[in-house]
mmCIF file of the N, C-alpha and C atoms, coordinates in Angstrom:
data_MODEL
# 
_entry.id   MODEL 
# 
loop_
_atom_site.group_PDB 
_atom_site.id 
_atom_site.type_symbol 
_atom_site.label_atom_id 
_atom_site.label_alt_id 
_atom_site.label_comp_id 
_atom_site.label_asym_id 
_atom_site.label_entity_id 
_atom_site.label_seq_id 
_atom_site.pdbx_PDB_ins_code 
_atom_site.Cartn_x 
_atom_site.Cartn_y 
_atom_site.Cartn_z 
_atom_site.occupancy 
_atom_site.B_iso_or_equiv 
_atom_site.pdbx_formal_charge 
_atom_site.auth_seq_id 
_atom_site.auth_comp_id 
_atom_site.auth_asym_id 
_atom_site.auth_atom_id 
_atom_site.pdbx_PDB_model_num 
ATOM 1   N N  . MET A 1 1  ? 0.840   -1.165 0.000  1.00 0.00 ? 1  MET A N  1 
ATOM 2   C CA . MET A 1 1  ? 0.000   0.000  0.000  1.00 0.00 ? 1  MET A CA 1 
ATOM 3   C C  . MET A 1 1  ? 0.891   1.236  0.000  1.00 0.00 ? 1  MET A C  1 
ATOM 4   N N  . ILE A 1 2  ? 0.631   2.159  -0.915 1.00 0.00 ? 2  ILE A N  1 
ATOM 5   C CA . ILE A 1 2  ? 1.365   3.412  -0.993 1.00 0.00 ? 2  ILE A CA 1 
ATOM 6   C C  . ILE A 1 2  ? 0.394   4.542  -0.705 1.00 0.00 ? 2  ILE A C  1 
ATOM 7   N N  . ILE A 1 3  ? 0.727   5.364  0.262  1.00 0.00 ? 3  ILE A N  1 
ATOM 8   C CA . ILE A 1 3  ? -0.093  6.519  0.584  1.00 0.00 ? 3  ILE A CA 1 
ATOM 9   C C  . ILE A 1 3  ? 0.765   7.754  0.376  1.00 0.00 ? 3  ILE A C  1 
ATOM 10  N N  . HIS A 1 4  ? 0.334   8.614  -0.521 1.00 0.00 ? 4  HIS A N  1 
ATOM 11  C CA . HIS A 1 4  ? 1.037   9.860  -0.762 1.00 0.00 ? 4  HIS A CA 1 
ATOM 12  C C  . HIS A 1 4  ? 0.416   10.938 0.117  1.00 0.00 ? 4  HIS A C  1 
ATOM 13  N N  . THR A 1 5  ? 1.214   11.715 0.777  1.00 0.00 ? 5  THR A N  1 
ATOM 14  C CA . THR A 1 5  ? 0.720   12.794 1.610  1.00 0.00 ? 5  THR A CA 1 
ATOM 15  C C  . THR A 1 5  ? 0.865   14.103 0.849  1.00 0.00 ? 5  THR A C  1 
ATOM 16  N N  . ARG A 1 6  ? -0.238  14.793 0.655  1.00 0.00 ? 6  ARG A N  1 
ATOM 17  C CA . ARG A 1 6  ? -0.218  16.062 -0.051 1.00 0.00 ? 6  ARG A CA 1 
ATOM 18  C C  . ARG A 1 6  ? 0.237   17.178 0.870  1.00 0.00 ? 6  ARG A C  1 
ATOM 19  N N  . THR A 1 7  ? -0.109  17.111 2.143  1.00 0.00 ? 7  THR A N  1 
ATOM 20  C CA . THR A 1 7  ? 0.284   18.139 3.097  1.00 0.00 ? 7  THR A CA 1 
ATOM 21  C C  . THR A 1 7  ? 0.241   17.583 4.504  1.00 0.00 ? 7  THR A C  1 
ATOM 22  N N  . SER A 1 8  ? 0.714   18.353 5.450  1.00 0.00 ? 8  SER A N  1 
ATOM 23  C CA . SER A 1 8  ? 0.700   17.915 6.833  1.00 0.00 ? 8  SER A CA 1 
ATOM 24  C C  . SER A 1 8  ? -0.489  18.463 7.611  1.00 0.00 ? 8  SER A C  1 
ATOM 25  N N  . ALA A 1 9  ? -1.437  19.092 6.956  1.00 0.00 ? 9  ALA A N  1 
ATOM 26  C CA . ALA A 1 9  ? -2.585  19.707 7.628  1.00 0.00 ? 9  ALA A CA 1 
ATOM 27  C C  . ALA A 1 9  ? -3.697  18.701 7.885  1.00 0.00 ? 9  ALA A C  1 
ATOM 28  N N  . ASN A 1 10 ? -3.327  17.459 8.164  1.00 0.00 ? 10 ASN A N  1 
ATOM 29  C CA . ASN A 1 10 ? -4.293  16.390 8.370  1.00 0.00 ? 10 ASN A CA 1 
ATOM 30  C C  . ASN A 1 10 ? -5.249  16.274 7.188  1.00 0.00 ? 10 ASN A C  1 
ATOM 31  N N  . PHE A 1 11 ? -4.710  16.428 6.000  1.00 0.00 ? 11 PHE A N  1 
ATOM 32  C CA . PHE A 1 11 ? -5.446  16.280 4.750  1.00 0.00 ? 11 PHE A CA 1 
ATOM 33  C C  . PHE A 1 11 ? -4.529  15.472 3.841  1.00 0.00 ? 11 PHE A C  1 
ATOM 34  N N  . ARG A 1 12 ? -4.930  14.255 3.543  1.00 0.00 ? 12 ARG A N  1 
ATOM 35  C CA . ARG A 1 12 ? -4.055  13.359 2.792  1.00 0.00 ? 12 ARG A CA 1 
ATOM 36  C C  . ARG A 1 12 ? -4.733  12.837 1.543  1.00 0.00 ? 12 ARG A C  1 
ATOM 37  N N  . GLU A 1 13 ? -3.992  12.841 0.466  1.00 0.00 ? 13 GLU A N  1 
ATOM 38  C CA . GLU A 1 13 ? -4.445  12.203 -0.757 1.00 0.00 ? 13 GLU A CA 1 
ATOM 39  C C  . GLU A 1 13 ? -4.032  10.741 -0.686 1.00 0.00 ? 13 GLU A C  1 
ATOM 40  N N  . ILE A 1 14 ? -4.963  9.846  -0.944 1.00 0.00 ? 14 ILE A N  1 
ATOM 41  C CA . ILE A 1 14 ? -4.699  8.410  -0.886 1.00 0.00 ? 14 ILE A CA 1 
ATOM 42  C C  . ILE A 1 14 ? -4.569  7.882  -2.313 1.00 0.00 ? 14 ILE A C  1 
ATOM 43  N N  . CYS A 1 15 ? -3.423  7.295  -2.627 1.00 0.00 ? 15 CYS A N  1 
ATOM 44  C CA . CYS A 1 15 ? -3.173  6.668  -3.931 1.00 0.00 ? 15 CYS A CA 1 
ATOM 45  C C  . CYS A 1 15 ? -2.680  5.255  -3.657 1.00 0.00 ? 15 CYS A C  1 
ATOM 46  N N  . MET A 1 16 ? -3.478  4.265  -4.011 1.00 0.00 ? 16 MET A N  1 
ATOM 47  C CA . MET A 1 16 ? -3.075  2.881  -3.792 1.00 0.00 ? 16 MET A CA 1 
ATOM 48  C C  . MET A 1 16 ? -3.888  1.980  -4.702 1.00 0.00 ? 16 MET A C  1 
ATOM 49  N N  . GLY A 1 17 ? -3.313  0.858  -5.074 1.00 0.00 ? 17 GLY A N  1 
ATOM 50  C CA . GLY A 1 17 ? -4.027  -0.077 -5.946 1.00 0.00 ? 17 GLY A CA 1 
ATOM 51  C C  . GLY A 1 17 ? -4.527  0.625  -7.189 1.00 0.00 ? 17 GLY A C  1 
ATOM 52  N N  . GLU A 1 18 ? -5.836  0.561  -7.412 1.00 0.00 ? 18 GLU A N  1 
ATOM 53  C CA . GLU A 1 18 ? -6.444  1.196  -8.579 1.00 0.00 ? 18 GLU A CA 1 
ATOM 54  C C  . GLU A 1 18 ? -6.955  2.607  -8.285 1.00 0.00 ? 18 GLU A C  1 
ATOM 55  N N  . ILE A 1 19 ? -6.668  3.139  -7.095 1.00 0.00 ? 19 ILE A N  1 
ATOM 56  C CA . ILE A 1 19 ? -7.100  4.490  -6.740 1.00 0.00 ? 19 ILE A CA 1 
ATOM 57  C C  . ILE A 1 19 ? -6.024  5.465  -7.205 1.00 0.00 ? 19 ILE A C  1 
ATOM 58  N N  . CYS A 1 20 ? -6.352  6.245  -8.230 1.00 0.00 ? 20 CYS A N  1 
ATOM 59  C CA . CYS A 1 20 ? -5.405  7.185  -8.822 1.00 0.00 ? 20 CYS A CA 1 
ATOM 60  C C  . CYS A 1 20 ? -5.405  8.507  -8.068 1.00 0.00 ? 20 CYS A C  1 
ATOM 61  N N  . SER A 1 21 ? -4.451  9.325  -8.361 1.00 0.00 ? 21 SER A N  1 
ATOM 62  C CA . SER A 1 21 ? -4.350  10.658 -7.787 1.00 0.00 ? 21 SER A CA 1 
ATOM 63  C C  . SER A 1 21 ? -5.611  11.465 -8.091 1.00 0.00 ? 21 SER A C  1 
ATOM 64  N N  . GLY A 1 22 ? -6.038  12.262 -7.122 1.00 0.00 ? 22 GLY A N  1 
ATOM 65  C CA . GLY A 1 22 ? -7.198  13.132 -7.316 1.00 0.00 ? 22 GLY A CA 1 
ATOM 66  C C  . GLY A 1 22 ? -8.537  12.477 -7.082 1.00 0.00 ? 22 GLY A C  1 
ATOM 67  N N  . ILE A 1 23 ? -8.557  11.265 -6.511 1.00 0.00 ? 23 ILE A N  1 
ATOM 68  C CA . ILE A 1 23 ? -9.809  10.528 -6.323 1.00 0.00 ? 23 ILE A CA 1 
ATOM 69  C C  . ILE A 1 23 ? -10.243 10.458 -4.867 1.00 0.00 ? 23 ILE A C  1 
ATOM 70  N N  . LEU A 1 24 ? -9.329  10.146 -3.962 1.00 0.00 ? 24 LEU A N  1 
ATOM 71  C CA . LEU A 1 24 ? -9.687  9.885  -2.571 1.00 0.00 ? 24 LEU A CA 1 
ATOM 72  C C  . LEU A 1 24 ? -8.783  10.677 -1.632 1.00 0.00 ? 24 LEU A C  1 
ATOM 73  N N  . TYR A 1 25 ? -9.420  11.341 -0.668 1.00 0.00 ? 25 TYR A N  1 
ATOM 74  C CA . TYR A 1 25 ? -8.693  12.114 0.334  1.00 0.00 ? 25 TYR A CA 1 
ATOM 75  C C  . TYR A 1 25 ? -9.174  11.716 1.713  1.00 0.00 ? 25 TYR A C  1 
ATOM 76  N N  . ARG A 1 26 ? -8.295  11.838 2.685  1.00 0.00 ? 26 ARG A N  1 
ATOM 77  C CA . ARG A 1 26 ? -8.630  11.596 4.090  1.00 0.00 ? 26 ARG A CA 1 
ATOM 78  C C  . ARG A 1 26 ? -8.313  12.876 4.829  1.00 0.00 ? 26 ARG A C  1 
ATOM 79  N N  . SER A 1 27 ? -9.250  13.306 5.675  1.00 0.00 ? 27 SER A N  1 
ATOM 80  C CA . SER A 1 27 ? -9.032  14.545 6.398  1.00 0.00 ? 27 SER A CA 1 
ATOM 81  C C  . SER A 1 27 ? -9.668  14.475 7.773  1.00 0.00 ? 27 SER A C  1 
ATOM 82  N N  . SER A 1 28 ? -9.281  15.424 8.609  1.00 0.00 ? 28 SER A N  1 
ATOM 83  C CA . SER A 1 28 ? -9.957  15.596 9.883  1.00 0.00 ? 28 SER A CA 1 
ATOM 84  C C  . SER A 1 28 ? -11.257 16.346 9.632  1.00 0.00 ? 28 SER A C  1 
ATOM 85  N N  . HIS A 1 29 ? -11.989 16.577 10.684 1.00 0.00 ? 29 HIS A N  1 
ATOM 86  C CA . HIS A 1 29 ? -13.188 17.399 10.550 1.00 0.00 ? 29 HIS A CA 1 
ATOM 87  C C  . HIS A 1 29 ? -12.786 18.771 10.044 1.00 0.00 ? 29 HIS A C  1 
ATOM 88  N N  . PRO A 1 30 ? -13.651 19.424 9.285  1.00 0.00 ? 30 PRO A N  1 
ATOM 89  C CA . PRO A 1 30 ? -13.295 20.734 8.746  1.00 0.00 ? 30 PRO A CA 1 
ATOM 90  C C  . PRO A 1 30 ? -13.239 21.820 9.814  1.00 0.00 ? 30 PRO A C  1 
ATOM 91  N N  . ILE A 1 31 ? -13.889 21.579 10.950 1.00 0.00 ? 31 ILE A N  1 
ATOM 92  C CA . ILE A 1 31 ? -13.966 22.585 11.996 1.00 0.00 ? 31 ILE A CA 1 
ATOM 93  C C  . ILE A 1 31 ? -13.402 22.018 13.291 1.00 0.00 ? 31 ILE A C  1 
ATOM 94  N N  . ALA A 1 32 ? -12.523 22.766 13.929 1.00 0.00 ? 32 ALA A N  1 
ATOM 95  C CA . ALA A 1 32 ? -11.996 22.386 15.237 1.00 0.00 ? 32 ALA A CA 1 
ATOM 96  C C  . ALA A 1 32 ? -12.126 23.580 16.162 1.00 0.00 ? 32 ALA A C  1 
ATOM 97  N N  . ASP A 1 33 ? -12.742 23.379 17.281 1.00 0.00 ? 33 ASP A N  1 
ATOM 98  C CA . ASP A 1 33 ? -12.922 24.455 18.262 1.00 0.00 ? 33 ASP A CA 1 
ATOM 99  C C  . ASP A 1 33 ? -13.610 25.678 17.656 1.00 0.00 ? 33 ASP A C  1 
ATOM 100 N N  . GLY A 1 34 ? -14.557 25.453 16.756 1.00 0.00 ? 34 GLY A N  1 
ATOM 101 C CA . GLY A 1 34 ? -15.308 26.559 16.165 1.00 0.00 ? 34 GLY A CA 1 
ATOM 102 C C  . GLY A 1 34 ? -14.558 27.354 15.119 1.00 0.00 ? 34 GLY A C  1 
ATOM 103 N N  . LYS A 1 35 ? -13.377 26.876 14.688 1.00 0.00 ? 35 LYS A N  1 
ATOM 104 C CA . LYS A 1 35 ? -12.588 27.588 13.686 1.00 0.00 ? 35 LYS A CA 1 
ATOM 105 C C  . LYS A 1 35 ? -12.298 26.690 12.494 1.00 0.00 ? 35 LYS A C  1 
ATOM 106 N N  . GLN A 1 36 ? -12.343 27.265 11.318 1.00 0.00 ? 36 GLN A N  1 
ATOM 107 C CA . GLN A 1 36 ? -11.976 26.546 10.099 1.00 0.00 ? 36 GLN A CA 1 
ATOM 108 C C  . GLN A 1 36 ? -10.458 26.587 9.968  1.00 0.00 ? 36 GLN A C  1 
ATOM 109 N N  . ASP A 1 37 ? -9.823  25.431 9.845  1.00 0.00 ? 37 ASP A N  1 
ATOM 110 C CA . ASP A 1 37 ? -8.383  25.374 9.615  1.00 0.00 ? 37 ASP A CA 1 
ATOM 111 C C  . ASP A 1 37 ? -8.126  25.907 8.206  1.00 0.00 ? 37 ASP A C  1 
ATOM 112 N N  . PRO A 1 38 ? -7.431  27.028 8.058  1.00 0.00 ? 38 PRO A N  1 
ATOM 113 C CA . PRO A 1 38 ? -7.222  27.611 6.727  1.00 0.00 ? 38 PRO A CA 1 
ATOM 114 C C  . PRO A 1 38 ? -6.566  26.652 5.739  1.00 0.00 ? 38 PRO A C  1 
ATOM 115 N N  . ALA A 1 39 ? -5.624  25.843 6.201  1.00 0.00 ? 39 ALA A N  1 
ATOM 116 C CA . ALA A 1 39 ? -4.944  24.914 5.289  1.00 0.00 ? 39 ALA A CA 1 
ATOM 117 C C  . ALA A 1 39 ? -5.916  23.864 4.774  1.00 0.00 ? 39 ALA A C  1 
ATOM 118 N N  . ILE A 1 40 ? -6.751  23.308 5.657  1.00 0.00 ? 40 ILE A N  1 
ATOM 119 C CA . ILE A 1 40 ? -7.718  22.302 5.221  1.00 0.00 ? 40 ILE A CA 1 
ATOM 120 C C  . ILE A 1 40 ? -8.756  22.927 4.302  1.00 0.00 ? 40 ILE A C  1 
ATOM 121 N N  . ALA A 1 41 ? -9.194  24.140 4.597  1.00 0.00 ? 41 ALA A N  1 
ATOM 122 C CA . ALA A 1 41 ? -10.164 24.830 3.739  1.00 0.00 ? 41 ALA A CA 1 
ATOM 123 C C  . ALA A 1 41 ? -9.603  25.009 2.333  1.00 0.00 ? 41 ALA A C  1 
ATOM 124 N N  . GLU A 1 42 ? -8.366  25.458 2.242  1.00 0.00 ? 42 GLU A N  1 
ATOM 125 C CA . GLU A 1 42 ? -7.752  25.686 0.934  1.00 0.00 ? 42 GLU A CA 1 
ATOM 126 C C  . GLU A 1 42 ? -7.549  24.375 0.175  1.00 0.00 ? 42 GLU A C  1 
ATOM 127 N N  . LEU A 1 43 ? -7.004  23.373 0.848  1.00 0.00 ? 43 LEU A N  1 
ATOM 128 C CA . LEU A 1 43 ? -6.770  22.086 0.186  1.00 0.00 ? 43 LEU A CA 1 
ATOM 129 C C  . LEU A 1 43 ? -8.080  21.445 -0.253 1.00 0.00 ? 43 LEU A C  1 
ATOM 130 N N  . SER A 1 44 ? -9.085  21.521 0.577  1.00 0.00 ? 44 SER A N  1 
ATOM 131 C CA . SER A 1 44 ? -10.381 20.922 0.244  1.00 0.00 ? 44 SER A CA 1 
ATOM 132 C C  . SER A 1 44 ? -11.010 21.614 -0.955 1.00 0.00 ? 44 SER A C  1 
ATOM 133 N N  . ALA A 1 45 ? -10.973 22.929 -0.972 1.00 0.00 ? 45 ALA A N  1 
ATOM 134 C CA . ALA A 1 45 ? -11.540 23.674 -2.100 1.00 0.00 ? 45 ALA A CA 1 
ATOM 135 C C  . ALA A 1 45 ? -10.784 23.371 -3.387 1.00 0.00 ? 45 ALA A C  1 
ATOM 136 N N  . ASN A 1 46 ? -9.475  23.288 -3.313 1.00 0.00 ? 46 ASN A N  1 
ATOM 137 C CA . ASN A 1 46 ? -8.659  23.041 -4.506 1.00 0.00 ? 46 ASN A CA 1 
ATOM 138 C C  . ASN A 1 46 ? -8.752  21.608 -5.008 1.00 0.00 ? 46 ASN A C  1 
ATOM 139 N N  . ALA A 1 47 ? -9.146  20.684 -4.146 1.00 0.00 ? 47 ALA A N  1 
ATOM 140 C CA . ALA A 1 47 ? -9.236  19.276 -4.543 1.00 0.00 ? 47 ALA A CA 1 
ATOM 141 C C  . ALA A 1 47 ? -10.524 18.971 -5.293 1.00 0.00 ? 47 ALA A C  1 
ATOM 142 N N  . HIS A 1 48 ? -11.456 19.915 -5.342 1.00 0.00 ? 48 HIS A N  1 
ATOM 143 C CA . HIS A 1 48 ? -12.728 19.734 -6.048 1.00 0.00 ? 48 HIS A CA 1 
ATOM 144 C C  . HIS A 1 48 ? -13.471 18.496 -5.545 1.00 0.00 ? 48 HIS A C  1 
ATOM 145 N N  . ILE A 1 49 ? -13.582 18.391 -4.247 1.00 0.00 ? 49 ILE A N  1 
ATOM 146 C CA . ILE A 1 49 ? -14.255 17.245 -3.616 1.00 0.00 ? 49 ILE A CA 1 
ATOM 147 C C  . ILE A 1 49 ? -15.736 17.271 -3.948 1.00 0.00 ? 49 ILE A C  1 
ATOM 148 N N  . ALA A 1 50 ? -16.272 16.124 -4.340 1.00 0.00 ? 50 ALA A N  1 
ATOM 149 C CA . ALA A 1 50 ? -17.680 16.015 -4.709 1.00 0.00 ? 50 ALA A CA 1 
ATOM 150 C C  . ALA A 1 50 ? -18.527 15.346 -3.640 1.00 0.00 ? 50 ALA A C  1 
ATOM 151 N N  . ALA A 1 51 ? -17.908 14.563 -2.774 1.00 0.00 ? 51 ALA A N  1 
ATOM 152 C CA . ALA A 1 51 ? -18.662 13.840 -1.754 1.00 0.00 ? 51 ALA A CA 1 
ATOM 153 C C  . ALA A 1 51 ? -17.830 13.699 -0.486 1.00 0.00 ? 51 ALA A C  1 
ATOM 154 N N  . ILE A 1 52 ? -18.525 13.722 0.642  1.00 0.00 ? 52 ILE A N  1 
ATOM 155 C CA . ILE A 1 52 ? -17.888 13.578 1.946  1.00 0.00 ? 52 ILE A CA 1 
ATOM 156 C C  . ILE A 1 52 ? -18.576 12.442 2.678  1.00 0.00 ? 52 ILE A C  1 
ATOM 157 N N  . LEU A 1 53 ? -17.806 11.568 3.254  1.00 0.00 ? 53 LEU A N  1 
ATOM 158 C CA . LEU A 1 53 ? -18.318 10.491 4.093  1.00 0.00 ? 53 LEU A CA 1 
ATOM 159 C C  . LEU A 1 53 ? -17.982 10.852 5.533  1.00 0.00 ? 53 LEU A C  1 
ATOM 160 N N  . ASN A 1 54 ? -18.990 11.301 6.268  1.00 0.00 ? 54 ASN A N  1 
ATOM 161 C CA . ASN A 1 54 ? -18.816 11.732 7.654  1.00 0.00 ? 54 ASN A CA 1 
ATOM 162 C C  . ASN A 1 54 ? -19.356 10.614 8.535  1.00 0.00 ? 54 ASN A C  1 
ATOM 163 N N  . LEU A 1 55 ? -18.474 9.968  9.278  1.00 0.00 ? 55 LEU A N  1 
ATOM 164 C CA . LEU A 1 55 ? -18.859 8.805  10.075 1.00 0.00 ? 55 LEU A CA 1 
ATOM 165 C C  . LEU A 1 55 ? -19.104 9.113  11.545 1.00 0.00 ? 55 LEU A C  1 
ATOM 166 N N  . SER A 1 56 ? -19.027 10.380 11.934 1.00 0.00 ? 56 SER A N  1 
ATOM 167 C CA . SER A 1 56 ? -19.140 10.651 13.362 1.00 0.00 ? 56 SER A CA 1 
ATOM 168 C C  . SER A 1 56 ? -20.169 11.704 13.764 1.00 0.00 ? 56 SER A C  1 
ATOM 169 N N  . ASP A 1 57 ? -20.666 12.487 12.839 1.00 0.00 ? 57 ASP A N  1 
ATOM 170 C CA . ASP A 1 57 ? -21.581 13.565 13.203 1.00 0.00 ? 57 ASP A CA 1 
ATOM 171 C C  . ASP A 1 57 ? -23.029 13.232 12.872 1.00 0.00 ? 57 ASP A C  1 
ATOM 172 N N  . ILE A 1 58 ? -23.940 13.817 13.668 1.00 0.00 ? 58 ILE A N  1 
ATOM 173 C CA . ILE A 1 58 ? -25.361 13.735 13.355 1.00 0.00 ? 58 ILE A CA 1 
ATOM 174 C C  . ILE A 1 58 ? -25.701 14.916 12.444 1.00 0.00 ? 58 ILE A C  1 
ATOM 175 N N  . ASP A 1 59 ? -26.891 14.910 11.859 1.00 0.00 ? 59 ASP A N  1 
ATOM 176 C CA . ASP A 1 59 ? -27.271 15.945 10.893 1.00 0.00 ? 59 ASP A CA 1 
ATOM 177 C C  . ASP A 1 59 ? -27.084 17.359 11.427 1.00 0.00 ? 59 ASP A C  1 
ATOM 178 N N  . ALA A 1 60 ? -27.484 17.602 12.669 1.00 0.00 ? 60 ALA A N  1 
ATOM 179 C CA . ALA A 1 60 ? -27.355 18.952 13.236 1.00 0.00 ? 60 ALA A CA 1 
ATOM 180 C C  . ALA A 1 60 ? -25.902 19.399 13.295 1.00 0.00 ? 60 ALA A C  1 
ATOM 181 N N  . GLU A 1 61 ? -25.007 18.503 13.639 1.00 0.00 ? 61 GLU A N  1 
ATOM 182 C CA . GLU A 1 61 ? -23.577 18.838 13.708 1.00 0.00 ? 61 GLU A CA 1 
ATOM 183 C C  . GLU A 1 61 ? -23.006 19.098 12.316 1.00 0.00 ? 61 GLU A C  1 
ATOM 184 N N  . ILE A 1 62 ? -23.448 18.314 11.351 1.00 0.00 ? 62 ILE A N  1 
ATOM 185 C CA . ILE A 1 62 ? -22.993 18.508 9.970  1.00 0.00 ? 62 ILE A CA 1 
ATOM 186 C C  . ILE A 1 62 ? -23.424 19.887 9.473  1.00 0.00 ? 62 ILE A C  1 
ATOM 187 N N  . LYS A 1 63 ? -24.670 20.255 9.740  1.00 0.00 ? 63 LYS A N  1 
ATOM 188 C CA . LYS A 1 63 ? -25.170 21.560 9.302  1.00 0.00 ? 63 LYS A CA 1 
ATOM 189 C C  . LYS A 1 63 ? -24.426 22.700 9.988  1.00 0.00 ? 63 LYS A C  1 
ATOM 190 N N  . GLN A 1 64 ? -24.095 22.534 11.255 1.00 0.00 ? 64 GLN A N  1 
ATOM 191 C CA . GLN A 1 64 ? -23.342 23.563 11.982 1.00 0.00 ? 64 GLN A CA 1 
ATOM 192 C C  . GLN A 1 64 ? -21.951 23.727 11.380 1.00 0.00 ? 64 GLN A C  1 
ATOM 193 N N  . LYS A 1 65 ? -21.278 22.646 11.102 1.00 0.00 ? 65 LYS A N  1 
ATOM 194 C CA . LYS A 1 65 ? -19.940 22.716 10.508 1.00 0.00 ? 65 LYS A CA 1 
ATOM 195 C C  . LYS A 1 65 ? -19.996 23.362 9.125  1.00 0.00 ? 65 LYS A C  1 
ATOM 196 N N  . ALA A 1 66 ? -21.031 23.032 8.379  1.00 0.00 ? 66 ALA A N  1 
ATOM 197 C CA . ALA A 1 66 ? -21.169 23.588 7.034  1.00 0.00 ? 66 ALA A CA 1 
ATOM 198 C C  . ALA A 1 66 ? -21.336 25.103 7.071  1.00 0.00 ? 66 ALA A C  1 
ATOM 199 N N  . ARG A 1 67 ? -22.013 25.620 8.090  1.00 0.00 ? 67 ARG A N  1 
ATOM 200 C CA . ARG A 1 67 ? -22.167 27.074 8.210  1.00 0.00 ? 67 ARG A CA 1 
ATOM 201 C C  . ARG A 1 67 ? -20.828 27.771 8.420  1.00 0.00 ? 67 ARG A C  1 
ATOM 202 N N  . LEU A 1 68 ? -19.875 27.076 8.968  1.00 0.00 ? 68 LEU A N  1 
ATOM 203 C CA . LEU A 1 68 ? -18.564 27.659 9.260  1.00 0.00 ? 68 LEU A CA 1 
ATOM 204 C C  . LEU A 1 68 ? -17.528 27.406 8.167  1.00 0.00 ? 68 LEU A C  1 
ATOM 205 N N  . ALA A 1 69 ? -17.842 26.530 7.221  1.00 0.00 ? 69 ALA A N  1 
ATOM 206 C CA . ALA A 1 69 ? -16.897 26.172 6.160  1.00 0.00 ? 69 ALA A CA 1 
ATOM 207 C C  . ALA A 1 69 ? -17.610 26.215 4.806  1.00 0.00 ? 69 ALA A C  1 
ATOM 208 N N  . PRO A 1 70 ? -17.406 27.275 4.031  1.00 0.00 ? 70 PRO A N  1 
ATOM 209 C CA . PRO A 1 70 ? -18.111 27.423 2.752  1.00 0.00 ? 70 PRO A CA 1 
ATOM 210 C C  . PRO A 1 70 ? -17.956 26.232 1.803  1.00 0.00 ? 70 PRO A C  1 
ATOM 211 N N  . TRP A 1 71 ? -16.758 25.651 1.716  1.00 0.00 ? 71 TRP A N  1 
ATOM 212 C CA . TRP A 1 71 ? -16.561 24.511 0.815  1.00 0.00 ? 71 TRP A CA 1 
ATOM 213 C C  . TRP A 1 71 ? -17.408 23.321 1.259  1.00 0.00 ? 71 TRP A C  1 
ATOM 214 N N  . TYR A 1 72 ? -17.558 23.124 2.561  1.00 0.00 ? 72 TYR A N  1 
ATOM 215 C CA . TYR A 1 72 ? -18.362 22.021 3.115  1.00 0.00 ? 72 TYR A CA 1 
ATOM 216 C C  . TYR A 1 72 ? -19.840 22.299 2.857  1.00 0.00 ? 72 TYR A C  1 
ATOM 217 N N  . GLN A 1 73 ? -20.257 23.573 3.019  1.00 0.00 ? 73 GLN A N  1 
ATOM 218 C CA . GLN A 1 73 ? -21.651 23.968 2.776  1.00 0.00 ? 73 GLN A CA 1 
ATOM 219 C C  . GLN A 1 73 ? -22.035 23.690 1.321  1.00 0.00 ? 73 GLN A C  1 
ATOM 220 N N  . LYS A 1 74 ? -21.142 23.998 0.405  1.00 0.00 ? 74 LYS A N  1 
ATOM 221 C CA . LYS A 1 74 ? -21.413 23.782 -1.033 1.00 0.00 ? 74 LYS A CA 1 
ATOM 222 C C  . LYS A 1 74 ? -21.666 22.290 -1.296 1.00 0.00 ? 74 LYS A C  1 
ATOM 223 N N  . ILE A 1 75 ? -20.835 21.440 -0.754 1.00 0.00 ? 75 ILE A N  1 
ATOM 224 C CA . ILE A 1 75 ? -20.994 19.995 -0.964 1.00 0.00 ? 75 ILE A CA 1 
ATOM 225 C C  . ILE A 1 75 ? -22.272 19.511 -0.300 1.00 0.00 ? 75 ILE A C  1 
ATOM 226 N N  . LEU A 1 76 ? -22.578 20.022 0.893  1.00 0.00 ? 76 LEU A N  1 
ATOM 227 C CA . LEU A 1 76 ? -23.824 19.660 1.578  1.00 0.00 ? 76 LEU A CA 1 
ATOM 228 C C  . LEU A 1 76 ? -25.029 20.078 0.745  1.00 0.00 ? 76 LEU A C  1 
ATOM 229 N N  . ASN A 1 77 ? -25.020 21.279 0.215  1.00 0.00 ? 77 ASN A N  1 
ATOM 230 C CA . ASN A 1 77 ? -26.144 21.777 -0.615 1.00 0.00 ? 77 ASN A CA 1 
ATOM 231 C C  . ASN A 1 77 ? -26.366 20.925 -1.857 1.00 0.00 ? 77 ASN A C  1 
ATOM 232 N N  . LEU A 1 78 ? -25.303 20.349 -2.366 1.00 0.00 ? 78 LEU A N  1 
ATOM 233 C CA . LEU A 1 78 ? -25.404 19.487 -3.554 1.00 0.00 ? 78 LEU A CA 1 
ATOM 234 C C  . LEU A 1 78 ? -25.751 18.044 -3.218 1.00 0.00 ? 78 LEU A C  1 
ATOM 235 N N  . GLY A 1 79 ? -25.950 17.761 -1.918 1.00 0.00 ? 79 GLY A N  1 
ATOM 236 C CA . GLY A 1 79 ? -26.311 16.405 -1.492 1.00 0.00 ? 79 GLY A CA 1 
ATOM 237 C C  . GLY A 1 79 ? -25.142 15.466 -1.398 1.00 0.00 ? 79 GLY A C  1 
ATOM 238 N N  . GLY A 1 80 ? -23.945 16.004 -1.262 1.00 0.00 ? 80 GLY A N  1 
ATOM 239 C CA . GLY A 1 80 ? -22.752 15.165 -1.261 1.00 0.00 ? 80 GLY A CA 1 
ATOM 240 C C  . GLY A 1 80 ? -22.186 14.837 0.102  1.00 0.00 ? 80 GLY A C  1 
ATOM 241 N N  . VAL A 1 81 ? -22.940 15.079 1.167  1.00 0.00 ? 81 VAL A N  1 
ATOM 242 C CA . VAL A 1 81 ? -22.443 14.756 2.505  1.00 0.00 ? 81 VAL A CA 1 
ATOM 243 C C  . VAL A 1 81 ? -23.315 13.656 3.077  1.00 0.00 ? 81 VAL A C  1 
# 
């Protein structure tokens, strides 16, 4: 398994097996302590993410995070969360 790291901002591009560059990313939550991490916001927006798999938040928490992160709100509005 080969995992390429795009940055150290807890945002990683995963390239392994048949998963090519630009397909799969792993990241922390977009919001920590009520603040958007600027590095994660920039990397997420530039990666053109179409879908998010959130395994830990309930709908209310997802909506709250989206209000604080425009890139996350856009994906939520498109039904991609």
